[in-house]
C-alpha positions in Angstrom: -0.1 -0.2 0.2 1.3 3.5 -1.1 2.3 5.8 2.3 -0.1 9.3 2.4 3.1 11.6 1.2 3.4 9.5 -2.2 -0.2 10.6 -3.3 -0.7 12.3 -6.5 -3.2 15.3 -6.5 -2.5 15.9 -10.6 -5.3 18.7 -10.3 -4.0 20.6 -7.1 -0.2 21.8 -7.3 2.3 22.1 -4.3 2.7 25.4 -3.1 6.2 25.1 -3.3 5.7 26.3 -7.0 5.5 29.5 -5.5 8.4 31.7 -3.2 6.4 33.4 -0.3 8.1 37.0 -0.3 5.9 38.5 2.6 3.2 38.8 4.7 0.5 41.1 3.3 -2.5 40.2 5.6 -3.7 38.3 8.7 -7.2 37.7 9.9 -9.8 35.2 11.3 -9.9 33.6 7.8 -6.0 32.7 8.2 -2.4 34.3 6.3 -2.1 36.2 2.9 1.3 36.2 1.6 2.9 37.9 -1.5 4.6 35.2 -3.5 6.4 34.8 -6.7 5.5 32.0 -9.4 9.3 30.2 -9.4 8.9 29.7 -13.0 7.3 32.6 -14.7 8.1 34.8 -12.1 4.3 36.2 -12.3 3.5 37.5 -8.5 0.5 35.9 -6.6 -1.2 36.5 -3.2 -1.7 33.0 -1.6 -4.6 32.7 0.8 -4.0 30.1 3.7 -7.2 27.7 4.7 -7.5 27.4 8.2 -7.7 23.9 8.8 -7.1 23.9 12.7 -10.7 23.3 13.4 -11.9 21.0 10.9 -13.3 17.8 12.0 -15.3 17.2 8.6 -12.1 17.7 6.3 -12.2 21.2 3.9 -13.8 23.8 5.8 -17.6 25.0 4.2 -16.5 28.5 3.9 -13.4 27.8 1.8 -15.4 25.6 -0.4 -18.4 28.5 -0.8 -15.3 31.1 -1.3 -14.2 28.9 -4.3 -17.0 27.9 -5.5 -18.3 32.0 -5.6 -14.9 33.4 -6.9 -15.5 30.6 -9.8 -18.2 31.7 -10.9 -17.6 35.5 -10.8 -15.3 36.8 -13.9 -15.1 40.5 -13.7 -12.6 43.3 -14.0 -13.7 44.7 -10.7 -13.7 41.3 -8.7 -10.2 39.7 -7.8 -9.3 36.8 -9.6 -8.7 33.2 -8.4 -6.2 31.8 -10.2 -5.7 28.0 -8.4 -5.7 26.2 -5.1 -2.6 25.0 -4.4 -1.2 22.9 -1.2 1.8 21.9 1.2 2.6 18.0 0.9 1.4 15.8 3.5 4.5 15.0 5.4 4.9 13.3 9.4 6.2 17.0 10.1 2.5 18.5 9.7 1.0 15.0 10.9 -0.1 14.5 7.3 -2.4 17.0 7.1 -1.8 19.4 4.2 -2.3 23.1 4.1 -4.3 24.3 1.3 -3.9 28.0 -0.1 -6.2 30.0 -2.4 -3.8 31.7 -5.2 -5.1 35.2 -6.3 -3.8 37.3 -9.0 -1.8 40.0 -6.8 -2.9 43.7 -6.2 -0.3 46.1 -4.5 -2.7 47.8 -2.2 -5.8 47.7 -0.4 -7.8 50.8 0.1 -7.4 50.8 4.0 -3.9 50.5 3.3 -4.1 53.8 0.8 -6.2 56.0 2.8 -4.1 55.5 6.2 -1.0 56.9 4.2 -1.5 60.9 4.4 1.0 61.0 1.1 -1.8 59.3 -0.9 -3.6 62.5 -2.1 -6.9 61.3 -4.3 -8.2 64.0 -6.5 -12.3 63.9 -7.0 -11.7 62.6 -10.4 -9.8 59.5 -8.6 -12.1 59.2 -5.7 -15.1 59.1 -8.7 -12.7 56.0 -10.4 -12.6 54.2 -6.9 -16.4 54.8 -6.6 -17.4 54.0 -9.9 -15.5 50.8 -10.3 -16.1 49.6 -6.3 -20.4 50.3 -7.7 -19.4 48.3 -10.5 -18.0 45.6 -8.8 -20.8 45.3 -6.6 -23.4 45.8 -9.4 -22.0 42.4 -11.1 -21.9 40.4 -8.2 -25.5 41.1 -6.8 -26.5 40.6 -11.0 -24.8 37.3 -10.4 -27.1 36.7 -7.1 -24.1 36.7 -4.8 -24.1 39.2 -1.5 -20.5 40.0 -0.4 -21.7 40.6 3.3 -18.2 42.1 4.3 -17.9 45.4 2.6 -14.8 47.6 4.3 -11.8 49.6 3.0 -9.2 46.4 3.8 -11.5 44.2 1.4 -11.0 46.9 -1.7 -7.6 46.0 -3.5 -6.6 47.9 -6.0 -3.8 47.5 -8.6 -0.5 49.4 -9.0 -2.1 50.8 -12.3 -5.5 51.6 -10.6 -7.6 48.8 -11.4 -9.9 48.2 -8.6 -11.0 44.5 -7.3 -13.3 43.3 -4.9 -11.7 40.8 -2.7 -11.9 38.2 0.6 -15.5 36.4 -0.3 -15.2 34.6 2.5 -18.3 35.7 4.1 -20.1 36.0 0.7 -23.1 33.6 -0.2 -25.6 33.4 -2.8 -29.2 34.6 -2.4 -32.3 34.2 -3.9 -34.7 36.5 -4.8 -37.9 34.2 -4.4 -37.9 31.3 -2.2 -41.8 30.7 -2.8 -43.0 33.8 -0.4 -40.8 32.3 2.1 -38.2 34.5 4.0 -35.0 33.5 3.9 -33.1 32.8 7.2 -29.5 34.3 6.6 -27.3 34.7 9.5 -27.2 38.4 10.5 -23.8 38.4 12.3 -21.9 39.8 9.4 -20.1 42.4 7.9 -17.6 44.2 10.4 -19.4 46.3 12.9 -18.5 49.8 11.5 -19.5 49.2 8.4 -22.8 47.1 9.3 -26.2 48.5 8.4 -29.2 49.1 10.2 -31.4 46.0 9.2 -28.6 43.8 10.5 -27.9 45.6 13.7 -32.0 45.3 14.3 -31.4 41.5 13.6 -32.8 41.2 10.1 -32.2 37.8 8.5 -34.0 38.4 5.4 -31.7 40.5 3.4 -30.3 41.4 -0.1 -28.2 43.6 -1.9 -28.7 46.8 -0.2 -26.6 45.5 3.1 -23.6 45.9 0.4 -24.5 49.4 -0.7 -24.5 51.0 2.5 -21.0 49.3 3.2 -20.5 51.3 0.1 -21.6 54.2 1.5 -19.4 54.1 4.3 -16.3 53.8 2.3 -17.2 56.4 -0.3 -17.3 58.8 3.0 -13.8 57.3 4.3 -11.9 58.5 0.7 -12.6 62.1 2.3 -12.3 61.3 6.2 -9.7 58.9 5.3 -10.8 56.6 8.5 -14.1 55.0 9.0 -17.0 57.3 9.8 -19.0 55.6 12.4 -17.0 53.1 15.5 -19.0 51.8 17.7 -17.6 49.2 20.0 -21.0 47.5 20.7 -24.0 46.7 18.3 -26.0 49.5 20.1 -23.4 52.2 19.8 -23.2 51.3 16.3 -27.1 51.9 16.2 -26.9 55.0 18.6 -23.7 56.6 16.0 -26.2 55.6 12.8 -29.0 57.6 14.4 -26.8 60.4 15.1 -25.7 60.8 11.7 -28.5 59.3 9.5 -31.6 60.3 12.2 -33.7 58.5 14.5 -35.0 55.6 13.4 -38.7 55.8 12.9 -41.8 54.3 11.3 -42.0 57.5 9.3 -38.5 57.0 7.4 -39.0 53.2 8.1 -42.4 51.9 8.2 -41.5 48.5 8.2 -38.9 48.7 11.0 -41.6 47.9 13.6 -41.4 44.3 12.6 -37.9 44.1 14.4 -38.0 43.0 17.7 -35.0 44.7 19.0 -36.4 48.0 17.6 -38.7 48.5 20.9 -36.0 46.3 23.0 -33.2 49.0 22.2 -33.3 52.2 23.7 -32.4 54.4 20.4 -32.0 58.4 20.7 -35.0 60.1 19.3 -35.9 62.8 17.7 -32.4 63.0 15.6 -32.1 65.1 12.4 -30.7 63.6 9.4 -27.3 65.2 9.2 -25.3 63.5 6.6 -24.9 66.1 4.1 -24.3 68.6 7.0 -21.4 66.3 9.0 -19.7 65.6 6.1 -19.5 68.8 4.0 -16.4 69.8 6.4 -14.6 67.3 4.5 -16.9 66.8 0.7 -17.2 70.1 -1.0 -19.1 68.6 -4.1 -22.8 68.4 -3.6 -23.0 65.5 -5.8 -21.1 63.5 -3.9 -22.7 64.8 -0.8 -26.2 63.4 -2.5 -25.2 60.1 -3.8 -23.9 59.3 0.3 -26.9 60.5 1.1 -28.8 58.0 -1.0 -26.2 55.2 0.1 -26.7 55.7 3.8 -30.6 55.3 3.4 -31.9 53.9 6.7 -34.5 51.9 5.0 -32.7 49.1 3.1 -35.9 49.3 0.6 -35.0 52.8 -0.3 -31.2 52.4 -0.4 -29.9 53.2 -3.6 -28.9 49.9 -5.8 -25.7 49.5 -7.9 -27.1 50.2 -11.2 -29.0 53.6 -10.0 -25.8 54.5 -8.3 -23.8 54.1 -11.4 -26.3 56.6 -13.1 -25.7 59.3 -10.8 -24.6 62.5 -11.6 -22.0 62.4 -9.5 -19.9 60.2 -12.3 -21.3 62.4 -15.2 -20.2 65.4 -14.2 -16.9 67.4 -14.1 -14.4 66.4 -13.3 -15.0 63.1 -14.6 -13.8 59.9 -13.6 -9.7 59.7 -14.0 -7.4 56.9 -14.1 -5.2 56.4 -10.7 -2.2 54.9 -12.5 -0.7 58.5 -12.9 -1.1 59.4 -8.9 -0.4 55.5 -7.7 3.1 55.3 -9.8 4.4 57.9 -7.4 4.0 55.4 -4.6 6.4 52.2 -5.0 5.5 50.6 -1.9 2.5 48.3 -1.4 0.2 49.6 1.1 -1.9 47.3 3.1 -3.7 47.8 6.3 -2.0 45.1 7.9 1.3 46.7 7.0 0.0 50.3 8.2 0.8 51.8 11.4 -1.6 50.8 14.0 -5.2 53.0 14.2 -6.2 54.2 17.4 -9.6 53.8 18.3 -11.6 57.2 18.3 -14.5 58.5 20.8 -15.6 55.7 23.5 -18.6 54.7 24.1 -19.8 57.1 27.0 -17.3 59.9 25.9 -19.0 63.4 24.2 -18.9 63.2 20.4 -15.8 64.9 18.5 -16.5 67.7 15.8 -14.9 66.7 12.6 -12.1 68.1 12.2 -10.6 67.7 8.6 -7.1 66.8 7.7 -4.7 64.9 9.9 -0.8 65.8 10.1 1.2 63.0 8.3 2.0 61.0 11.2 -1.3 60.6 12.7 -3.4 57.2 11.9 -6.3 57.8 14.3 -9.8 57.3 13.8 -12.3 59.9 14.4 -16.3 59.3 14.6 -18.0 62.2 12.9 
């Protein structure tokens, strides 16, 4: 009988075909490395699949991510090249490690925004948002929800091509389930980017959850740090109401269906201040208007990808312009993982600071708006 280490996997190559160059990411999902193909010299990103807690073989989340990425082929979605494995040997208790191999992108948006030397013009911000919304429009048209929109999951190549990445929480959705509501988990989306319907316990949600995240990211293009930084779900909802106005049946007729709506103490009589709070940063009226439509409390009224791409913001001067020229001035890769640690904003019981535009070069702190 042949030994386990002699087994051949003709469709799953040995990860040693790549030379690891640097670690560029770390999260609950595992580690990400920059690597080079030893033969072709092509750069790739290797995402390690965590196998430690698996009793049933290959992790279901990784299978879901692979299946979704095989379906999605678009210039604004990261490309999965192949899956590789390390050899099973006595040293790793005959447990192979698997890696998802992606095209390499030089930066992520969080890394770029945390570096005050990187300056985006209005035309360049439009290009970022246009590509981001184009990626969302494409995945939503293919019945996929991303469910983890945040600046760190937006990759940008050195030529300025934007790619939605990290589909570890993504899943397919269905519009019509024979009249039955869907029962997805609402424990998705990083807290600072989580929309109000998820915070109130919605489990039958759709593409609107990703559009809220797109709105948070859009504001961040100017503020350079996440705009609502709650440390609990209750606090996050408070910050949302302080910016977007009180959650009432007048602005969101359906909101009474959530049990948490009556259980949580939410601020009353808060006026909507999205434009007022952010106009210190954002001088463009069309940008403020699109942002206002993305950060709409009622998910049924929130703008979708198709209508967002048609918004005047993209069709007035300055027009969206390529990022390549600006990025060519920066030779170092910028990733959130490699950026200096960013300090949290005001704590839950502190007075909210008034937003002050522009931080000095060496400051990487978060503010709450």
